[in-house]
C-alpha positions in Angstrom: 0.0 0.0 0.0 1.3 3.4 -1.0 2.2 5.8 1.8 2.6 9.6 1.7 2.5 11.9 -1.3 4.6 12.1 -4.5 7.7 14.3 -4.5 6.4 16.3 -7.4 3.3 18.4 -8.3 1.4 20.6 -5.8 2.5 18.4 -2.9 6.2 18.8 -3.5 8.3 20.4 -0.8 9.6 23.8 -1.8 13.0 24.7 -0.4 13.9 28.4 -0.8 15.5 29.6 -3.0 14.9 26.5 -5.1 11.5 26.4 -6.9 9.8 24.3 -9.4 9.1 25.1 -13.1 5.6 24.6 -14.4 6.8 25.2 -18.0 9.0 22.2 -18.9 10.1 24.2 -22.0 11.7 26.7 -19.8 13.6 23.9 -18.1 14.8 22.7 -21.5 16.0 26.2 -22.4 17.9 26.5 -19.2 19.6 23.2 -20.0 20.7 24.6 -23.4 17.9 24.1 -25.9 17.9 26.4 -28.9 14.1 26.7 -28.9 14.0 29.8 -26.7 12.2 32.5 -28.6 8.8 31.3 -29.9 7.9 27.9 -28.4 4.6 27.5 -30.2 4.4 24.3 -32.3 6.1 20.9 -31.9 9.7 20.6 -33.0 10.3 18.2 -35.9 13.9 19.1 -36.7 16.4 21.6 -35.4 20.0 22.5 -36.3 22.3 24.6 -34.1 25.1 24.1 -36.7 27.4 22.7 -33.9 28.0 19.4 -35.8 31.5 18.9 -37.2 29.9 18.6 -40.7 27.0 20.5 -42.3 23.7 18.6 -42.1 22.6 20.4 -45.4 23.5 20.2 -49.0 25.5 23.2 -50.2 25.0 25.0 -53.5 26.4 28.1 -55.3 25.7 30.1 -58.3 28.2 32.1 -60.4 31.0 33.5 -58.2 29.1 32.6 -55.0 30.8 30.4 -52.5 29.7 27.1 -50.9 28.3 27.6 -47.4 30.7 26.6 -44.6 30.6 26.2 -40.8 32.2 29.3 -39.2 33.0 30.6 -35.8 33.4 34.4 -36.5 29.8 35.2 -35.7 27.5 32.9 -33.6 24.1 33.2 -32.0 24.7 30.3 -29.6 27.4 27.7 -29.1 30.6 28.0 -31.1 29.5 27.8 -34.8 27.1 29.1 -37.3 26.8 28.6 -41.1 28.4 31.3 -43.3 27.0 32.1 -46.8 29.1 34.3 -49.0 28.2 36.0 -52.3 31.2 38.0 -53.5 30.6 41.0 -55.8 29.0 39.9 -59.1 25.5 40.0 -60.6 25.1 36.2 -60.6 26.7 35.6 -57.2 24.7 33.3 -54.8 25.4 30.9 -51.9 22.7 28.6 -50.6 21.8 25.7 -48.2 19.2 23.1 -49.2 17.5 20.1 -47.4 14.5 17.9 -48.2 12.3 16.8 -45.3 9.4 14.3 -45.4 5.9 15.8 -45.2 4.8 14.0 -42.0 1.4 15.5 -41.8 -0.8 18.3 -43.2 -1.3 21.4 -41.1 0.5 24.5 -40.0 4.3 24.4 -40.2 6.8 26.9 -38.7 10.3 27.7 -40.1 12.5 29.6 -37.7 16.1 30.8 -38.3 18.4 33.4 -36.8 20.5 35.4 -39.2 23.1 38.2 -39.4 23.0 39.5 -43.0 24.6 42.2 -45.1 23.0 43.1 -48.4 23.4 46.1 -50.7 20.9 47.4 -53.2 19.8 44.3 -55.3 21.2 41.7 -52.8 19.3 40.0 -50.1 18.9 37.0 -47.8 16.1 34.6 -48.8 14.2 31.5 -47.5 12.2 29.3 -49.9 9.9 26.4 -49.6 8.5 23.9 -52.1 5.7 22.1 -50.3 4.7 18.9 -52.1 1.6 17.0 -50.8 1.3 14.4 -53.6 -1.2 16.5 -55.5 0.3 20.0 -56.1 3.4 22.1 -55.3 2.9 25.2 -53.2 5.8 27.7 -53.2 6.6 30.1 -50.5 9.4 32.7 -50.3 10.7 35.3 -47.9 13.2 38.0 -48.8 15.1 40.1 -46.2 16.9 43.2 -47.4 19.2 44.5 -44.7 19.9 47.7 -46.7 16.2 48.6 -47.1 15.4 47.0 -43.8 12.3 45.3 -45.1 10.8 41.8 -45.7 8.8 40.8 -48.7 7.0 37.5 -49.4 6.1 35.8 -52.7 2.3 35.3 -53.0 0.1 33.9 -55.7 -0.1 37.4 -57.3 3.5 38.6 -56.9 5.9 40.0 -54.3 4.4 41.9 -51.3 6.2 44.0 -48.7 4.9 42.9 -45.3 7.3 44.5 -42.8 9.5 47.6 -42.8 11.9 49.5 -40.5 13.5 46.2 -39.2 16.4 46.8 -36.9 19.5 44.9 -37.8 23.3 45.3 -37.5 26.5 43.4 -38.4 29.0 42.2 -35.9 29.0 41.8 -32.1 27.2 38.4 -32.5 23.9 40.1 -33.3 21.4 37.7 -34.8 17.9 38.6 -36.0 15.3 35.9 -35.3 12.8 35.3 -38.1 9.9 32.7 -38.0 7.4 32.2 -40.8 4.3 29.9 -40.5 2.4 28.4 -43.4 -0.7 26.2 -43.6 -0.4 23.1 -45.9 -4.1 22.5 -45.7 -5.0 25.8 -47.3 -1.7 26.6 -49.0 -1.7 30.0 -47.3 0.7 32.0 -45.1 -0.3 32.3 -41.5 2.1 34.7 -39.7 5.5 36.2 -39.6 7.6 36.9 -36.5 10.7 39.1 -36.6 12.1 40.0 -33.2 9.3 41.5 -31.2 7.0 42.1 -34.1 4.3 39.7 -35.3 2.5 40.1 -38.7 -0.7 38.5 -39.8 -0.1 36.9 -43.2 -3.4 35.0 -43.5 -4.6 37.1 -46.4 -1.8 35.8 -48.6 -1.8 32.5 -50.6 1.3 30.5 -51.6 2.1 30.3 -55.3 0.8 27.2 -57.1 3.7 25.5 -59.0 1.8 22.7 -60.6 1.2 19.0 -60.1 3.3 16.5 -58.3 3.3 12.9 -56.8 6.0 13.7 -54.3 5.4 14.1 -50.5 8.1 16.3 -49.1 9.3 19.8 -48.0 12.1 21.2 -50.0 13.7 24.0 -47.9 16.4 26.4 -49.0 18.2 29.3 -47.4 20.3 31.6 -49.6 22.3 34.8 -50.0 22.1 36.7 -53.3 24.8 39.1 -54.3 25.0 41.9 -56.8 27.4 43.8 -59.1 28.0 46.6 -56.6 29.2 44.9 -53.4 29.7 41.7 -51.6 27.0 40.1 -49.5 27.1 37.6 -46.6 24.7 35.9 -44.2 25.4 33.9 -41.0 22.6 31.4 -40.2 22.1 29.8 -36.8 19.4 27.9 -34.9 17.1 26.6 -37.7 13.9 25.0 -36.3 11.1 23.3 -38.1 7.9 22.8 -36.2 4.4 21.3 -36.9 1.0 21.8 -35.3 1.4 25.5 -35.0 -1.6 27.3 -33.6 
């Protein structure tokens, strides 16, 4: 026969200054988890870029360079991923990875970046969502010179946020999270730092038929003929069941 009460829950003994945590996510963060900013949604995959090797495929265009692990600027830990696009009109550096489409619903894509762009250059995130029937395409562009974000919709590019604070150096990283709905093929919301933007009025671009079931995710840095561009990427998180 059981005796007494469990050593957890409302009957637990509290010993000052030690207290319990009702949010287990907070406990995980204090133990070093990278999911510390927006904890809505359930994590499918995360990458803090601390592995000895990149967990993504690397690509380049023109005079762009292949992305590499780098320790010059980091958000957490000792490494981030460095994308470099030296001065040239066709210069581009990008990461790519294909994930299985585990279930339909709202998906979140979070990444922390430090980017430098000039005029026609920018950092971008792209998604090809393939559900076995059609391909829905989403894109986000961050211009650190204009300090704005645009998204690709079914009718073209739309500016959705302006006056974004950003800087280079001193380990400053800007957190960005975009949520899409694979049931409706529409955007849901955008988070940038402390700002949240409702994107539910915008549809993803229809790219035709497919029999594939996957998520093709790419992160890239586009250069220009006037100056060199770069982006440090850290703490990528893919979530499902977003509210």
